N, C-alpha and C positions, 0 to 999 in steps of 0.2 A: 549306218554301220560305222563303228570306229575300228580302225586298224592300228594296233599298238606296235610301234617300231622301236627297236633298240639299235642304236648306232655305236659300235665299238671301234673307235678310231683314235689314234694318239697324235697324228699329225695336225698341227694347228690350222694350217692353210686348207688342207683337205676337209677337216671337220667343219670349218666355216663355210666352205663351198657346199658341202652336203647339207648343212643346216639350211642354207638358202634354197637349195633344190627341194628339200623335203617341205619347207614352208610353202614354196610355189606349188608343189603337188597338192598340198592341203587346200589350195584355193579352188579346186573343182575343175580346172581346165583339163586335167588328165584322168579324172575319175567321174563316176556318176555323182550327181549332186548330193546323194545321201551318204557318200563315203567321206570320212574324216580321218586324218592321221594324228596320232599322239606319239611324240618322239621322246625317248629317253636316251641318255648319253653315258658312255663309259670310256675311260682312257686306258684301262688295263684289263687283262684277262680276268683277274680276281674280281674287279668291280663288275664286269659283265656277268660273271658266274653268280655273284651275290644278287644282282638284279633279277636274273633269270630264275633263281631259287625262290625269290620272295615276291615277284610281281608277275602279272599276267602279260606276256609278250606274244604277239602274233608272228613277227618276223624279225630276224636279226641281220643287220648289215655289218659284216665282220672284216676288219683288216687283220689278216693273220700275223702281221708283223708288229705285235704289241710289245711294250717295254718289258713285261714280266714273262711273256711266253711268245715264242715265234714259230711260224710255219705250221707243220702238221700237228705239233704238240698243242699249240693254241687252239686249233680247230677241234681236236679230239677232246680237250678239256671242256670247251664250251658245249660241244655236242653231248658230252656226258652229263653236263649240268642241266641241259634241257633238250632231251632227244625228241620232244614233241614240237620244237620250234624250227621251222625251215630257215636255212642259212643261205644268204647271198654273200659271196666273197668279193672284197674290193682289193684289187691287186695292181701293182705296177706291171708294165709290159714284161719285165724280167721275171715276174712271178707267175706268168701264164701257165707254165708247165706244172708248177705245184698246184695251181687252182684246178687244172684238169684232173690231177690225181685226187684231189679232195672232193671233186664232184663225183668221182667213182666211189668215194668212201661215204657219200651221203649228203654233201652240200647240194642245194637245189640249182645253183647257177653261180656265175662269176661275172664281174664287170671290171674292165680296165679303168683305172682312175683317170687315165688320159682321155677316155671316151665317155665318161659319165656325164649325162645331161638329163633333164627332166623326163623327156620322152622315153629313152632307154631305161631309166631307173623305174619309171612307172610300169612299163611293160614287164621288167624283170620281177618286180614285186607282185604284180597280178599273176603272172605265170607261175611263180614259185608257190604262191598261196593255192592256186588251183591244182597244181600237180600234187602238192602236199595233202590237200583234202582228199584227192583220189587215192593216193597211197595209204592214207590213214583209214579210209573206208575198206580198202582191201585187207590191210593188216588186222583191222578190228575183227574181221570174220575168222581169222585164224588165231587171234590172241585172246579171244573172249570165250569163257566157259558158257555153253548154251543154257545150262540150268540156272546158274546164279548171277550171270552177267559180270563176274569177276575175271581177272586175268587167268589164263591157263598156267599150268605148272611151267612149261618151257618158256613162256613169255616172262613169268616172274623171275626165273633163274637168269635170263638175259638182262632184264632191267635192274634187278636187285644187285647183280654183280657189277653192273655199270655204276650204280649208286655207291657200292662199296669202294670202288676205285676212286670215285669222286670224293668220298668222305676222307679217304687217306690223303689225297692231294690238297684238300682244303682244311685238313687238320680238324675234322669234325667227327663226333661220335654218331653211331647209327645203331638202331636196335632191330633185331630180327625176332619175330614171334612165330610160333607154330601153334595151331589151335584145333581142337576137335570138339564137336558138340557132345554133351554127356549122354543124351538119350536119342539113339537112332534105331530103336526097336520098332517092330511093326512092319507093315507092308511097304511096298516101294513108294506108294503115293505119300504115306505119312513120312517116310524117310526123306523124300524129296522136299516136302514142305519144311521139315526141320532144317535141312541144309540151306534152303532159301532164307529162312528166318535167321539162321546163324550168319549168313552172308550179309544180311541187312544190319545185324548187330555189329559186325566187324567193321563195316563201312563207317558207321556212326562213331564207334569208339576210336578208330584209327585216325579219322579226319581226312580232309580232301587231298592233302599233299602226300599221303602214304600210298605205297603199293600194296594192294590186297588181292590175293589169288586163291584159287582152289587148286591145291597141289596134287591131290589124289581124291578118290571118291569120297573120303570122309575127313580129309585134313586140309586146313587152310594155312596160308602164310601171309605175314605182314612185314613190310620193311619201312622204317620211318627214320628221318633224320632228327638229331638233337638240335634244338634251337634255344636261344636265350629266353624267348617268350614261353617255351614249353619244353623243359628237359625231358629226356626219354624216361627217367624215373617217374615223372608225373604222368606221362602217357601210359606207362605200364600199370600204374595204380588204377587206371580206369577198367582194366581188363579183368573181370571177375564174373561170377554168376554161373549159369548152367553150361558154360563152355570151359573146357580145360585149356590152359595156356602154358606154354614154355617159352622162355626168352633167352636171348644171347646178345651181349653188348659188343659192338665193334669199337675198339679203341685204336685210333690212328697211330699211337705210339708203339703198339704191339700188333701190327696188322696180321690177320689170318684170312684164309679163304672163305668164300661163301659156303662151301660144303661143310667146313668146320663149324661155322656159325649155326647152320641148320642142324647139324648133328648135336651140338651143345643144346640148342633150343629143344630138340626132340627129347633129349635125355631129361631135361627139367619138366617137359610136358608129361613124361611117363610118371615122374614123381608126383606131379600135381594131380594126375588122374588117380594114383594109388591113395593119396591123402583124401581125395573126394569120396572114393569108394568106402574108405574106412569110417567116414563120418556118418 
């Protein structure tokens, strides 16, 4: 098994020390022989957020005192960029109080830089991964729609609003879509099959990085970031067929709330359904 670690640390001496510690951990002394570490590095909060948005990371070692963001602000920005990645804080003794506060806000653990060694670091990483897997399993039971396997409406609202805040801070566009299958007539079994089919279509069209949810019995929601590789206009062009779609674009220059985006998308959905019915 490969554990992908991101080290976000700006201090040169601390970074070099942690590089050596992580290299020693990868040697197998502190792990089962089948565990390997792959480590990426970031010197700023922006660099760390970019890596988390574009690469698969299993755990983050975060110094919350980075050049471009400090303290709780750095933690919250990183947490918003990758809420699925457990975070271990690396703090000086003077920052222990802040670290305890951030653990209450969702960090998995913290280590004092004056006490970091291979053994404590390995234990912290193992424990953080184990705790996070347990929490993820518990959350999945309340965040996943039983019929379609998509996010539930409340889970979508929480995660999509976090993405909206992140899009504003990173100066990136974001698209919100609402969708409804065109044909839900017939008995409950036929209706359920149509909803499951629609969920599968939306997963495929939206891509693996998007949030896809069942917002209500017959309505779905999608939230996806704009990227250089695939602008939101290109993503939107894929959405057509037997499902009606409405879209709203979040522009960080003119930020609006998630509720406003959903309302705008719903209004264009209504227009799309009327056009489809007239054809």
